[in-house]
N, C-alpha and C positions, 0 to 999 in steps of 0.2 A: 738754352736755359742753364746748361752746364757751364758755359763761360761766364754768365752772370754770377751764379752762386759761389763759384771759387773765389773771386775777390772779396765777396761779402764775408765769407768764412775766414779769409786772411785777415781782413780788418777786425773781425770779432776776436780772432786769436790774438792780435797784437794789442788790442785794447785790454784784454785780460792780462797779458804779460805787463803792461804798463801799470794796471791796477794792482797787481801783485807786488810789483817793484815799489810802487807808491806806499802800499801797506807795510811792506818790509821796512823801507826807509823811515817811515813814520814811527813805527813801533820801536825801531832801533834808537832813533834820537830820544824818544820818550824814555826808553830804558836807561840811556846814559845819564839821565837826570837822577837816577837812583844808584849811580856808581859810588862805591865806598871810597872816599877820599884817602890818600892822594891818587890821582890817576883815573884810569877808566876800568878798573876792576868791578865787575858786577857779579853778584851771587846767582842771578838768573838772567839769561839772555833770550827772551821770548821770540825774537825772529827765528832762532833755530827751530823752535817748535812749529811756528807758522810755515817755515819752509818745508818741513817734512809732512805736514798735514795737507800743504798745497800739492805736493807731488802724489801723495796717496790718493787725493780727491780728484785732482785735475789731470794727472798723467805726467810722464817724463817729458813730454814736449814743452811744458812751461818752465823748464829750468832757466831760460834767459831771464825771466822776471826776478829770480832769486839772485842771479849774478848781477844784474843791473842794480837792484836795490842794495846789495852788499857793497858793491863798488862805490856807488855814490855815497854811502854811509861813511866808508873809510877815507874817501877823498874829503869829507867834510870835517874831518879830524886831524887835518894837516898830515896826510899820508901821500906819498907820490903816486902817480897813476900806476906805474909798474907794481909797487907794493899793494896797492888797492885791488889791482887785477888778480894778483896771486892770492890774496886773502879772500876776495870774492869767489875765486875758483875753489878754494878750500870749503867755504861755506856751501857752494853748489854741489861739490861731490859729496859733502857730508849728508846733505838731503837725499841725493840720489841713492847713495849707499844705504842709508837708513830704510828708504822706502823699499829697495831691493830686498834687504835682510827681513824687514817685516813682512813682506809678501811671501818670501820663501819660507820663513819660520811659522807664519800665522795663516796666511792666505789673503786673498784680495778683499774679503769682507771687513766689516768694522772689527778692529783688532782686539778689543778689550771685553769680549762678552764671556770669556771664561778665565778662571783663575790662572790656568797654565799659560793663557795668552798674555795675560799681565805680566808674568814672570819673564816671558820671552821678550816682550816689549821693553821691560826695564833693561834686559841685556843689550837690546839693539840701542837703547838710549845712552848706554855706557860705552858701547863700541864705536858708533858712527862719529861722535864728536872728536875722536882721536885723529881723524883725518884733518879737519879744520884746524885743530890746535897744532898739529905737526907742521901743516903747510904755512901757518902763520909765522913759525919760527924763521922761515927762509928770509922774508924781508926784514924781519927784526934783527936777525944775526949779521946780515949784510950792512944794514943802515945804522946799526947802533953797536958800540963796544961793550957787549954783555958778557959776563962770566958764565960758567956752566950752571952754577946754582940759579942765577938770575934767569937764564933761558928756561931752566926746568920750572921755576915759579911761574913764569909767563905761560908756559905750556899748561901748567896745572890750573891756572886762573882761567884760561880760555876754555880748557875741557870742562870744568866744573860748571861754568856759566852756560855752556851749550847744553850739557847733559840736563841740568836743571830745567832749562827751557823746554827741552824736548819732553821731559817727564811731566811737566806741569801744563804746557800750552797745547801739546798735540792731542791729549786725551780730551782737553776741553773743547777744542774745535770739532774733533770727530764725534764726540758725544752730543753736541748740540746740532749736528746735521742728522740726527736720527730722532725718531718719534719717541716721546716720553710715555712709559707705561702708566704714569701716575694720573689718577683722576682727581682734578683739582676741585674738590667740593669746598663748601664754606669752612667746614672743619679743617681740612687739609691746608687751606690758605691761612687760617688762623694759626695753626701749628707752624707753618712756614715763617709767619710774621714773628711768632714768639722765638722761634729758632734763630732767625737773623738777630734779633735784639739781644739774646742771650750770647750768640757767638760774638758779637761785636764787643759786648761787655767783657767777656772772658778774654778776648784778644787784647783789649786794652789793659785788663789786670795783668795779663802775662807780659806784654811788651811795652806798655805805656809809662812805666816807672823808670827812674834812673837806674843805671846798671847795678849800683850797689844796693838797691832796694828791690831788685827783681831776681831772686835766686833761680838758678837753672832748672831745678825739678819742677818749677812752676809751669814750664812749657808742656808737661803732661795734662794740664788742664784743658788742652785743646783736644786731646784724644777722645773723650767722651761725645764731643760734638761731631766728630768724623764718624764715630759709631752710630750715633743718632741719625746723621744724614744717610749713612748706608742702609740702616734698618727702616727708616720711614720714607725716604725718597728714592729716585733713581740715579743712574749714573751721571746724567746731565747735571743734577744738582750737586752731587758728590764732587765732581771735577770743578764746578763753580766755586763751591765752598773751599776746597783745596787751594784753588788759584788765589781766592780773596785773602785767605789766612797767610799763605806764602808772601803775597804782595805786601800785606800789612807788616809782616815780620821783617821783610826787607826794608820797607820805608821806615820803620822805627829804628832799625839798626843804623841805617844811614844818619838819621837824626841823633844818633848816640843815645838811644834809649832801649831798655830791655836787656835780658841776660846776655844776649850775644854781643852787645856793644862793649862789655867789659874786657874784651880780649883783643888781642893784635888783629891786624887785617888778615893775615893768613889764617888764624884761629877762627876768626868771625866768618870767613868765606866757608871754611870747612864745616863749621857748626850749622850755618844756613843751608848748606847743601845737604846735610844729615837730616836736619829738620824738615826740609821741604820734601826730600825723598821718603821720609818716615811718613809724613802726612799724606802725601799723594798716593804711595803704594798701599798704605793701610786702607784708605778710602777706596781705591780702585780694586783691591783684592775683596774687600767686604761686599761692595756693590757687585762685582762679578760673581761672587759666591751666592749672593741673594738673587741675582739675575738667572743664575743657573737653576737655583731652587724654584724660582717663580716659574721659569719656563717649564721645568719639569712638572710642577704642580698643575700649570695651565694645560699641558699636554695630557696629563692623567685625567684632569677634570673634563676636558673636551672629549677625550676617549670615553670617559665614563658617561657623559651627557649623550654622546652619540649612541652608545650601547643602551642607554636607557630609552632614547627615542626610538631606536629600532625595536627594542623590546616592547614598548608601548603600541607602536604601529602594528607589530606582528602578533601581539597578544590576542588570541581568539576566545579565551574564556571570560574576558571582561570587556565591557563596553566602556572605553576611556575616551572622553572627549572634552573640549574646552568650550565654555561659552563666554561671550563678552558680557559687559555689565547689564545689558538689557535682556540677556538670556538667548541671544542668537548663536548658533553653533559655528565655531571657527576651526575646529580640528575633528577628526574622525579616524578611528583605528579599525583594524580587521575584526576585532571582537564586536565592536559596535555594529558593523556591517552584518556579522553572523547573527547576532542577538536581535537587532532591530529590523534587518532586512533591507535597509537602505544603503545605496553606494555613496561615496564621499561626494561626487559631483551632483547627487541628488538632494543631499540634505544640508551641506554647508551653506550657511547664510539664512537658514530657516530657523524660526523659534522652536525651542525644545518642548513647548506645551503640546505639540502634536503627538507626543509619546504617551499623554495622559488620556484617560477615558473622557468622553465628552462632559459628564457630569462633574468630574473633578476640575476640568478646565473652566467650566461655568462658575464654579465656587472660587476660582482664583488660586488654587492650590499651587500652580507652578510658580506665580509671582511671590506667594507666601513663603515658599521654600527658599527662593533666592534672598528675600528680606531677612529671614531667619539666619541664613548662612552668612550674610553680610554682617550681621550683629554678633552671632556666636563665633564666627569663624569657620565652623564646620558643623554640619548636621547630618543625621543618618535617618533614612526612612525606608519603610517597606510598603508595598502596595501594588495593585494591578497596573501594568502597563501595556501599550498597544504597539504591535509590529506594523510594518508596512502593509502586509496582507490582511490586516484587521484582527488578527488572532491576538489573545491576551496571554500574558505570562506574568507570574509573581516574581517581583524583582526587589533586591535590597539595593538602596541607592545611598551613595555618600556625596554630598556636594560640599566643596571647600572653597572658601573665598581666597583669591590670589591678591596679594598686596605687595606694593614695592617697599623699598627701605624707608620711605617717608610715610607709609600707611595708607597711601592711596590705593583705592580699589581698582584692580586691573581687569578683573573677570572672575571666572568660577571654573574650577575642574570638577568633572562629574564622572563618577565610577559606578557602573551598573552591573550587577551580578545576578545571573540565573542560579537560583539556589540548588538546581540540580547538578551544578558543577561546583559544589562546595569544596570537595577535596582538592581539585586542581587550582581552585582559587587560593586556598591556604598555601599551596606550594609556591605560587607566584609571590605571595606576601613574604614568605620565608626568604625568597631570593632578593626581594627588595631590602629586607633588613640586613642581609649579608653584605649588600653594596654599602649600606650606610656604616656599618662596622668597620669595613675595609677603609672607607674614607677617613673614619676617626683614627684607625691605627696609622694611616699615612700622615695624619696631622701630628700625632705624638711622636712618630719618627723623625719628622722634620724639626720639632722642637728640640729633641735629644741631639740630633746631628748638629744643629746650630750651636748649642751650648758647647759641644765638643770642638767644633771648628774654631770657635773664639778662644777657648782655654788651651788648646794644644800648642800653638806657636808661643804663647806667653809662657806656658810652663817650660818650654825649651829655653826661653830667654832667661827665666829665673835660675835654671840649673847652670847655664854657662856663667851667669853673673856670679853664682855662689862659688863656682870653681875659680873664677878669677880672684875672688876675695880671699880664697885659701892660699893663693900664691904659692902652690906646691913647688914649682920651679925656681922660686925665689928671684925671678927676673923682672918683677915689678917693683916700682918705687912705692913708698908709703902713700904718696898722693894718688897714684894710679889704684892702688888697693881701696883707698878711701872712695875714689870715683866709682869703682865696681860696687862697692857697698851701697852707694847712693843709687846706682842702677838697680841693684837687687831690691832695695827697700822701695823704690818707686814702682817697680814691677809688681811686687806684693801688694802695694796699694791699688794698682790698676786691677790685679786680679780679683781683689776684694770688691772693687767698684763693679767689675763685669758681673760678679756673682750676685751682688746687690741689685744691679740693674736687671738681670734675668729673673730674680725673685720677684722684683717690683712688677715687671712686665707680665708675669704669670697671675699675679695678684690683680693688677688692674684690668687684665684681659677677662677675668672671671673664671679662669681655669681652676678648678678644685685642687687645693694643695693635698698631696698624698700624706696621710697621717698614718703612722704605725703605733697604734694604741697598745700600751703595755705598762707594767709596773715601772715607775721611776723611783729607785731607791734614794731616799733622803741622805743617807750616810754616804753612798757612793757619789751622790751629786756634790756633797761637801768636799769629799777627798779631791774630785776632779777639779773643782774651782780653786781649791787651795793650790793644787799643783799648776794650774794654768796661770794664776795671778800672784802666787806668793813671791817669786823671785822678783817679778816687776815691781811689787810693793817695797821689798826690801832695797832694790836699787834706787827707788825713788825716795827712800827714807819716810815711808808712810805706814801707819798701822793698817793691818787688814785682819779683820775678825769675822768669822762665820759662826752664828749661834743657831742651833736647832733646838727649839724649846721642847720641853717634855709634854707628853700628852698626844703626840702626833703619831699616826701609823708609820710603819716602816717605809712605805712606798705610796706614791700618788698615781692614780690610773690616768695617764695621759701619754703624750708622744715624748719619750725622754730625749730624743735628738733636737726637737723643736723647742723644749724647755731649755735644753743647754744653750741653744742659739739665742733665745731671748735673755737668759741671765748673763751670758757672755757679753752681749752688747750693752746691757745695763751697766755691768761692772766696768767694761772698757770705757764707757763714757764717764763714769764716776772717777776713775783713776786719771783720764785725760784732763778733767777739769779741776783736779784737786792738786794744789802745790804743797800744802802742809797739812798736818793732822792725820787723817786716816779715812778709810772706807770700811764700811760693815754691811754684811748681809745677815738678815735675821729672818728665820723661817718659823712661822708660828700658825696655830689654828685661828681662823677668823670667822666671825658671825656678821660682820658688816664692814663698811669702808667703801664698797664698790658703789656704782651708780644705783640708786634706788630703782626697782622696777626691772633690774637686769633679769631676763627670762631664765638663763641658765643657772646663775649663782643663786638666785632666790629660790629656785626649786631643787637645788643640790642638797643631799644629806649632810654635807659638810663642805668647808672650803679651806684652803690654806693661802697664806699671804707670804710672798717672797719680797722682802723690803730691802732695798739697796740704798744705803744712806752714805753721804759724803760730807766733808767740810770744805768743799770747793767754792767756786765763785757764785753758785746759785743762779736762779732763773727768775727774771722779772715776771710778775703775774700776768701782764699783757702778752707774754710770749710763750705761756705754758701750753697754749693750743697750738701755736705755730709749729713748735718743735716736733709734733707728730705728723706734719705734712711732709711729703717727699721733697727733698733737695732744699729743706728749709733749716736754719740754724739761728740761734739767738743772735749771734754776731754776723751779720750777712755782709758786712763791709769788705772792701777789696784788701784791707790791711788787717784782717782778723787775726787774733793770736792763735786760736785753735783751729786745726785743720779738720778734715772730714767732708763727706759728701751730703750729709743730712738725710741718708736713706735708712740707717739702721733702726731708729725709733719708729719710722713709718711702717717698715716691714714687721718689727716686733709687735706693734699694736694690732696689726692684721693677724699675725699668727696667734696672738693671745686670744682674739675674738674667735678664731676658728678652733682653738682648744677649749672654748666655752667660757673664757674669762675676760678680763680686761686689765689695762695698766692705768694707774692714777699717779699724779705727781703732786708733791707738796714741797714748795720752795720759796724762796725770797732772795732777792739780789744781795750777794754778799754774805748769805747765811747758810750755804749748802743746800743740798737737795735730797729728797727721798722719793724714789720711784718704787711703786708697790705693784707687783704682779699677783692678781687674785685668780686662783684656779679652783675649780671644784675637785673634791678628793676623788670622784668617779666621774669619768667622761661619759656624757650622754650622747649617744649616736644619733638621737632624734633631732638634734639642733644642728648637726654637721651639714655644711653645704660647701 
């Protein structure tokens, strides 16, 4: 038997080797189609990522498949057999060294489950390609008369292609060999479809134009989609999105489209490497971070559920058990055994009506109780109940209908308490409350940490970019200082986008916005806004007036910080869309102007109107509702004149609602706009949610 199985295993082994070589060769030839002319310079060399993934998944013994595939590839592009053998050996050693470093630094398991593992993997992806790049110089230097700079350029081209291939392709393959934690409901599938369409549109906007029409900062448009993929999907989807984006970027650049095509070959390769690395590493770090948080939350939830299950099973003061939709008992705890007198093996599967006196059973009270619980969700009842030995006890009973996420009835939970144990029952309820509060605190901590993790690296980027713009050492050229300023401005825009996205996520999730109600001084508000926008108005050659009419109190009772946030957004929009003329803020008492029937403003003792007017481009009437929707703007085209994410007005509208007011707009195309924020003079906490 052993003699028969050994040849079979050998045949299976060589079939896999041949398959690996075929995949390597096919992908290599396809990759050469995207080489940046002239020559065979590729920004991404996917076979290097396939080779590393194969060694990590299959083992070191499959190295011949890599060597054969690499050798045949190099022979197919007019390379001698000796040169092809040396280059193939470099590619093979690169994969073997990368696998060894990965296992040593990270371990034998899937290497990208933690943030620190992602950083280590990126280091491996940078180190291991030096082997293949260095060995490739041997046949190049022997077969061609190349100068030192030319050899260095060939080494750099080889290294960056292999490094990009490992960073992009290896995580893609490894991620798709693991099980996805995402539950693909209809809503999630719809979200994924919308995501794909928007991503393709954003990629086309970024890379589909001619080089002179595609400014470099437009590449930041891809970043929110990487964040979206990390927040909403798993690492499999993040790696797939990163691979698609990088592939499209390379393709468009080869076709001389997009911002990277405007540079030389050397610069194009460098920019593509930087772009691909940024996209992939951002996605991997974010997904790993969320994976860590998700696993930690799942562990805590599992431990909490287990503690709760053990608590229920071991509670002796309460009879806690489950019923199916027909009223048959499906679970039984120690308290039920003590109070009712039945063991679990005696009662599970029987109808709970046996606990009722005969007269109540004949009247149909058990079935009536279930019907009422199914309709109301939860009922409470008191009455006589019967133990196994026939004795009676007075019980308070709570029956709760259990439903799934779609509202389908799963069964009922029933809690029975003997009133003689009232004090001990209250103690158990307090424990359950403490568990719920702990879970809520854990959720709040998770949201706070997520916000911190997103902002911290970006703040570091902004600080470093600001230092570069200062050029304290005087060793930067004016062009380099200008480029550093572009990085700082784009980073600031990205930070504002992250803040807006987090605010929007909190609003859409239904999490109550924390309000700090207090007096908001109108005089101080005027000084603050003049300080914030006065210089910008003067630089733009625009008038800027703030008028506080007489008859108003000194302060409005509201959240001063949220009020400033709304007014900053309205004024920023006004200045952005105004090229000549001016912007004005008028603060006055108001008795009308808001939507008729507004519950808070109609009942308020007084109201104040903050009207922001401009002489800008105006808003067509059919777009005046659209602009208050998230990610929507009047000009939604790919070549729109005015930037922005379309989040500010959406967030401002929701904040105004939570402050008890609303925002109205009056405008016409080409005639300027007036946005009016109506707020009650006194905040009514009764309407806050």
